[in-house]
C-alpha positions in Angstrom: 0.0 0.0 0.0 1.5 3.3 -1.0 1.1 6.6 1.0 -1.8 7.9 -1.1 -3.7 4.7 -0.7 -3.1 4.8 3.0 -4.4 8.4 3.1 -7.5 7.4 1.1 -8.1 4.5 3.6 -7.8 6.9 6.6 -10.3 9.2 5.0 -12.6 6.3 4.5 -12.7 5.6 8.2 -12.5 9.2 9.3 -9.1 8.9 11.0 -6.0 11.0 11.1 -2.6 9.5 10.2 -0.9 8.6 13.5 2.6 9.9 14.0 3.8 6.7 15.6 2.4 3.1 15.7 1.2 3.3 19.3 -1.5 1.3 21.0 -3.6 4.5 21.5 -3.6 5.1 17.7 -4.4 1.4 17.1 -7.4 1.6 19.4 -8.7 4.6 17.6 -8.2 3.1 14.1 -9.9 -0.2 15.3 -13.0 1.6 16.6 -13.4 3.9 13.6 -13.1 0.9 11.3 -15.9 -0.9 13.1 -18.1 2.2 12.9 -17.6 2.9 9.2 -16.8 -0.3 7.3 -19.7 -2.8 7.6 -19.4 -6.5 8.1 -21.4 -7.8 5.2 -21.7 -10.8 2.9 -23.5 -9.1 0.0 -20.9 -10.2 -2.6 -21.8 -13.8 -2.1 -25.5 -13.2 -3.1 -24.8 -10.5 -5.7 -22.6 -12.9 -7.7 -19.5 -10.8 -7.1 -16.1 -12.4 -7.1 -14.2 -12.4 -3.8 -10.4 -12.1 -4.4 -8.0 -12.1 -1.6 -5.4 -9.8 -3.1 -4.4 -6.5 -1.5 -5.2 -4.3 -4.4 -8.6 -5.9 -4.9 -9.5 -5.6 -1.2 -8.5 -1.9 -1.2 -10.6 -1.3 -4.3 -13.6 -2.8 -2.6 -13.2 -1.3 0.9 -11.8 2.1 -0.1 -12.6 2.6 -3.7 -16.1 1.3 -3.8 -16.7 2.0 -0.1 -18.0 -1.5 0.6 -17.5 -3.8 3.5 -16.9 -7.6 3.6 -16.4 -10.6 5.8 -13.4 -11.4 7.9 -10.9 -12.2 5.2 -11.6 -9.0 3.4 -11.9 -6.7 6.4 -9.0 -7.9 8.4 -6.9 -8.4 5.2 -7.4 -4.8 4.2 -7.0 -3.4 7.8 -3.8 -5.4 8.2 -2.4 -3.8 5.0 -3.3 -0.3 6.4 -1.7 -1.0 9.7 1.5 -2.2 8.0 1.6 0.9 5.9 1.3 3.0 9.1 4.4 1.3 10.7 2.8 -1.5 12.7 4.2 -5.1 12.6 1.3 -7.2 11.5 0.8 -11.0 11.2 -2.2 -12.8 9.8 -3.5 -15.5 12.1 -5.8 -18.4 11.1 -8.7 -19.2 13.4 -11.6 -21.7 13.7 -14.9 -20.5 14.9 -16.8 -22.3 17.7 -20.2 -23.3 16.4 -23.1 -25.4 17.5 -22.4 -27.6 20.5 -18.9 -26.1 20.8 -17.7 -27.7 17.6 -14.8 -25.9 15.8 -15.3 -24.9 12.2 -13.1 -25.6 9.2 -9.4 -24.8 9.0 -8.9 -21.1 7.9 -12.4 -20.5 9.1 -11.5 -17.0 10.3 -8.7 -14.4 9.8 -7.6 -12.2 12.6 -4.5 -10.0 13.2 -1.6 -10.0 15.6 -0.4 -6.4 15.8 2.8 -5.3 17.5 2.9 -1.7 18.7 5.8 0.7 19.2 6.3 -0.4 22.8 6.7 -4.1 21.7 3.3 -5.3 22.9 1.3 -7.7 20.9 -2.5 -7.1 20.3 -5.3 -9.1 18.8 -7.0 -6.8 16.3 -10.3 -8.1 14.7 -12.6 -5.9 12.7 -14.1 -8.8 10.8 -16.1 -10.8 13.4 -19.3 -8.9 13.6 -20.3 -8.3 17.3 -17.0 -8.6 19.1 -14.5 -6.4 21.0 -14.6 -2.7 20.1 -10.9 -2.4 20.9 -7.9 -4.7 20.3 -7.2 -7.3 23.0 -3.9 -7.9 24.7 -2.4 -11.2 23.5 -0.2 -11.4 26.6 -3.0 -11.0 29.2 -4.6 -14.1 30.5 -7.1 -12.5 32.8 -10.4 -10.8 32.0 -10.3 -7.8 29.6 -13.2 -5.5 29.9 -14.4 -3.9 26.7 -17.6 -2.1 25.6 -18.4 -5.3 23.6 -18.2 -7.6 26.6 -15.7 -9.3 28.9 -13.0 -11.1 27.0 -10.3 -13.5 27.8 -7.4 -14.9 25.7 -6.3 -18.3 27.0 -4.1 -21.1 25.9 -6.3 -23.7 24.2 -7.2 -27.0 25.8 -8.2 -30.2 24.0 -10.1 -29.8 20.8 -13.9 -30.4 21.3 -13.6 -33.3 18.8 -10.9 -34.9 20.9 -7.7 -33.5 19.2 -5.3 -31.5 21.3 -5.3 -27.8 20.6 -1.9 -26.9 22.0 1.2 -27.0 19.8 -1.0 -28.4 17.0 0.0 -28.6 13.4 -1.0 -25.0 12.7 1.0 -23.5 15.5 4.5 -22.3 15.6 6.9 -24.9 17.1 6.5 -25.0 20.8 3.6 -22.5 20.6 0.1 -23.0 21.7 -3.2 -22.3 20.0 -5.3 -19.6 21.7 -8.9 -19.5 22.6 -10.7 -16.2 22.5 -13.7 -16.0 24.9 -16.5 -13.4 25.2 -18.6 -13.3 28.3 -17.4 -16.8 29.3 -18.2 -18.4 25.9 -15.6 -19.5 23.4 -15.7 -17.4 20.2 -12.8 -18.8 18.1 -9.5 -20.7 18.3 -6.4 -19.0 16.9 -3.2 -20.6 15.6 -0.1 -18.7 16.6 1.8 -19.4 13.3 1.7 -16.4 10.9 0.0 -16.9 7.6 -0.1 -15.2 4.2 -3.3 -13.8 2.8 -3.4 -16.3 0.0 -3.6 -19.1 2.6 -7.2 -18.2 3.3 -8.4 -18.6 -0.3 -9.8 -22.0 0.4 -11.7 -20.9 3.5 -13.1 -17.9 1.6 -14.2 -20.1 -1.2 -15.9 -22.6 1.2 -17.8 -19.8 3.0 -18.8 -18.3 -0.3 -20.1 -21.5 -1.9 -20.9 -24.3 0.6 -24.6 -24.8 1.5 -23.2 -25.6 5.0 -21.8 -22.1 5.4 -24.1 -19.7 7.2 -22.9 -17.0 4.8 -24.6 -18.7 1.9 -27.8 -19.2 3.8 -28.4 -15.6 5.0 -27.8 -12.0 4.3 -26.1 -9.6 6.8 -24.9 -6.0 6.8 -23.8 -4.7 10.2 -21.8 -2.0 11.8 -21.0 -0.5 15.2 -22.9 2.7 16.0 -21.4 5.8 17.6 -23.1 5.1 20.9 -21.6 1.6 21.1 -24.7 -0.2 19.9 -25.1 -2.0 16.6 -27.1 -1.7 13.4 -27.8 -4.8 11.4 -29.8 -5.4 8.2 -30.5 -9.1 7.8 -32.3 -9.5 4.5 -35.2 -7.0 4.9 -35.2 -6.8 8.7 -33.3 -3.9 10.4 -32.3 -4.6 14.0 -31.1 -1.7 16.2 -29.2 -3.0 19.2 -28.7 -0.5 22.1 -25.5 -0.5 24.2 -27.4 -2.3 27.0 -28.4 -5.1 24.6 -32.0 -4.1 24.0 -33.2 -4.7 20.5 -35.7 -3.1 18.2 -36.6 -4.5 14.8 -38.5 -3.2 11.8 -39.1 -4.4 8.3 -39.3 -1.8 5.5 -42.4 -2.2 3.3 -40.8 -1.5 -0.1 -37.6 -2.2 -2.0 -37.0 1.5 -2.2 -36.9 1.7 1.6 -34.5 -1.2 1.8 -32.1 0.4 -0.7 -32.4 3.6 1.3 -31.2 1.8 4.4 -28.2 0.3 2.6 -27.4 3.8 1.3 -28.0 5.9 4.4 -27.0 3.6 7.2 -24.2 1.6 5.6 -23.0 3.8 2.6 -23.7 0.9 0.2 -25.6 1.4 -3.1 -26.6 -2.0 -4.6 -28.5 -1.7 -7.9 -31.2 -4.1 -6.6 -32.2 -5.4 -3.2 -29.9 -8.3 -2.4 -31.6 -11.6 -1.8 -30.3 -15.0 -0.7 -28.9 -16.6 -3.8 -29.8 -20.2 -4.4 -26.7 -22.5 -4.7 -26.1 -23.5 -8.3 -27.6 -20.2 -9.6 -25.4 -18.4 -12.1 -24.7 -14.7 -12.1 
């Protein structure tokens, strides 16, 4: 990413260029990204190709002012942080699903970010409802965040019976990490750094498999200024207050749905997105 691209990205999220790669600046960038760049899977249902290459991600997130899912959002954010002087590594994760089962390899992409003071942080702007600020990777106690109470712990046995520590995806002698929110496991992270291209298979599976929740539903969601969340799921708009209270409404017309995409998320689809049936072309 060149300086002009970095400046355009900073304008996209309404942030000033930090003078140094500090944790304070990282927290500000992280929060502004969550407020301005939506977590969304519209490309899957609009028949748009998802390409995990830096230039393509920047074109989507910055040039076309779109959002994306974890591979796209954290991939693009990682490129920005690198351009701003942070040391960034891509980490592969597996999301905890029904009955505590782990998802596929390369199920999730998150970032390990090293700040100027040498501390390592878990940055994740691509997991939907999650921490508003980066989490300390060294801290094993509770970390209080507006998004909940989080813990980063060394992983125990895999729910399927396979050990999670020093597994094949981890660096030699390292341990996989479990990320918990309000006492419940969210995802398991490898500690071995990966390349963006390594996640191509995971992105393809989530974009095409009938078993992926991304192919079975529509979502467009962002953090609000007051710390709540705004989510458009298909045609249903859910407003979540900071205290967790929810209000829902369903627009009556296609024009109202398109107006919500435009006014609340900055996205201008030509038609109202609908869940695309697998096997459909275009």
